[in-house]
N, C-alpha and C positions, 0 to 999 in steps of 0.2 A: 345390826343397825340401831343407832341410838334413837330414842323417841323424844320428840319435842316435849311431850307431856311430862317427861321425867327430868327436865332441866332443874337443877337445884336452885334454891333461892339465893345462895351465896356464890354462885358460879355460873359458867356458861359452857355447854357441851361443844367440843370441837370435833367435827366429823371430817375425818381425813380419808384420803385415798390410800391404797396399799403402799407399803414402804417403797421409797424411791432411792436411786443412787444419789450421791452428793452432787450438788450443782457446781457448775463451772463459772469462774470469773465473777463471783458475786462480792459485794462489799463485806467488810469484816464482820458486821453485826448481824449477818444473815444466819439463821438457823432454821432447819426444817422440822425440828422437834415440835410436837403439838403444844407442849407447855410454853414454848417460846413464841407462838403465833401472836398471842395477845400482847407480847412485849415488843413486837416489831414497831419501828418508828411510824410506819404508815397505818397502824391499827388504831382506830379511834377507841375511846372508852366504850365498852359494850353496854347495852341497855338492859336494865332489869326486866324480867318477864319470860315469856315462853319463846326463847330465842336460841338459835344455834349458830356456830361459826362453821362454814363450809369451806374447805381448802381444796384448791385445784393444783395439782402438781404434774411435773413432767419428769420422765426418767433422767434426762440429761441436764435440765436446767433448774430442777427443784421447784419451789413455789412459783406458780404461774400468777395466780391471784387468789384472794379469799374474800368472803362476804359474810355479812350478818343477815340471817334469815329470821324474820318474825313469823312464827308458825301460826299464831292466831290470825294474823293479817294476810297470810300467804303472800308475803312480799319481802323483797330484800330492802334493808335499810341503807346499805352502802356496799360498794365493792372497792377493795384496796389492792394496789399493786405497785410495782417498781419498774422504772425504765432506766437502763444504764447500758454501757457498751456491750456487755456480755449477753444480754437477753433480748435485744430488739433489732437484730439484723433482719433485712427483708430477703428471705431465701425461698419462700413459698408464696403461692397466690391465695387469695381468699377462698375459704371452703365453699362448697356448693350447697344447694338447698337441702341435701340429705344430711347436713351437719346439725340441723336443729334437733334438739333432744331434751327430754325431761331430765331432771337432776335426780339420779338414783341414790344419791347420798341423803336426800330428804325423804322422810316417810311419805308414802303415797297420798295420804289424806291432807298433807300440807303443801304439796307441790303446786306449781303453776304448770299449765299444759298448753299444747297447741289449741285445744278447744277454747281456752280462755281468750285467745286472740282472733280466732277464725271468724271472719265477717264482722269484726268489731269496729272497723274503721280506723284502728290504731296500728302503728308500726310496732314491731317487736324491737324496741330500742336497746341496743347493746349498752352496757355500762362500762365494762372493760372492752374497748373496741376491738373488732377483728383486726383492724389495721395496725393496732399496737402490738399484736402478737402474730407476727409472720416469720418467727424464727424457725418454726417447724410445723408440720401439719397437726400434731397433737395439741400443741399450745393454741393454735388457731381454732381448732374444732371445739376446744373447751369454752371458748368465748360464746359459742352458739347454744350453750346450756340455758334453759329457760329461767334458772335462778339468777342468771346474769342479765336479765331483761327487765325493762319497765315499759308500760304502755306509753307511747309517744305519738303525738300528732306528727304526720309527715312534715308539716311546716317547720317543726322544731328539729326532728331527727335528721332530715336530709339537708338542712340548711344551717341554721345558727348553731345548733349542737355540733354538727359536723365541722363547722368552722372553728369552734372552740377546741375540738379534738385535734384538728389539724395544727392549731397554734401550739398545743401541748407537744405534739410530735416535732414541731420546729425547734422546741427547746431541748429536744433529746439529741444533743450533739456534744462531743467532747469539749468543745470550746466554751460551752454554756454550763454544763453540769458534770459532776461525777455521778450523782444519782438524783432522779426525780422520784418523789414519793407522791402517789396519786390516790385520792379518795373521791368517789363520785356516787351520785345517786339521785333519786327523786324523793320528795318529802312524803312520808307516810304517817307522821305523828301529828295529831291535833286537827280539829275540825277545819281550821282556817288553811291548812296545808294540803288538804285532799278535796277534790271537787266532784268525784264521781267514782263509779265502779264499772268494770267490765263484768257483766252478769253471766253466770253459768249455773243453771239449776237454782239451788238455794244458797249459793255463796257467790262471792265476787272477787275480782282483783282490783286493788286500789289504783286509781289514776291520780298521780301526783299533780298538785297545783303548781309546784316549783321544781326545778332541777338545779343541781349544784355540782361544783368541782372545788376541791381543796388541793392545792399543789404546793409541795415543799421542795425547794431546790437546794442541794448541797454541792458546793464547789470549793475545793481546797480548804475544807473545814469551815467555810462561811455559809450561813443559812439565809434564805429569803423565802417568803411565802406569799401566796396569792389565792384569792377565791373568785369563782364565778357564781352568779345567782341570776336565774332567769325564770320569769313566769311562763307556765306551760299553756299555750293558747292555740286555737285552730288556725289562726292567721296572724301575720305580723306586718306592720306598715314598712314602707321603704326606709324610714328613719330607724325603725327598730332592727332592721336587717343590715343597716349600713356598716356598723362596726361592733365587734364583740367587746371592744374596750369599754363600752358603756355599761357592761354587766360585771365589771371587776369590782370586788369588795375585798376588805381585809378578812383574814381568817377569823378574827375576833367577831366581826359582824356576821360572818357565815355561821359561827357557833350560836350566836344569839337567835338567828332566824331558824336554824334547824334543830337546836337543842342537842347537837352532837359535839362532843369534845374531841376535836381533831388533834393529832400529833401529841397526845397526852404523855407519850413515853419519852419525849425530849426532856433534857435538863430544863427545869422550870424557868431559869433565867433566859435561856435561849428561846424557849417557847413563848414567853411573855413578850420579849423584844421582837421576835419574828412575826408573831400573829397580830400584833397591835396595829402596825402600819404597813401598807403595801406601797413601795416606791415603783409606780407603774413604769417609769423611765428605765428601770433595770430589766424589764421583761421584753424588750424588742418588739413593741407594738408598732 
């Protein structure tokens, strides 16, 4: 097991599961080699510091999702994954309550746990949603790992956030995309982006003040991108709940607000053009 405390200054440790078989029906630029994880289109630029990349894989379909874990903050910075014809069929149902589990790929002292959330008043908010990974039981169960969670008020998790996730799933169809590249999370960097902690003994789990999604769509070699940005609050007015369209921002604006460089592995001209402006009319709201 790699230790977060040994992450070198000039790189980031990638903690992988045991070797898997090659995935089926994936886009040409997919590779399951560790060295290539940070070169994937959906992988943001990793942050300097005491961080690791945790990769979740499936025997049949390869990379399920991966995330950047900040050991010092005991929190994930983002989760990244892909949606395309070959990995998002609905063939199983959502896992049961026994699916929740600690991430054994993260050293014990840096993990988040059931005790962090128990009686906290916050939901265990999936970042890669269970409903996006119903291809098989293993892929779905992996979404119940605590490293794929952020504390969320139920008013966000079960309503507006859920609506955003449903909208992303509505784009996951052959007529709309060849591949969707998805990066999601809650803000954990900067005093203005974190408003509290779930306390447990002498440490805590950060409660993000904002949540975000960055979506890149590729269809027939053409790219378009969109971001969502929403404040994390215990309640929302009817106007705030009325339409998720009001939370749409460009990826450029999302980068300014989060400090995360999304889709940095794209050709620079494509990245600049795609992230600068979001044509909302192209996204079927």
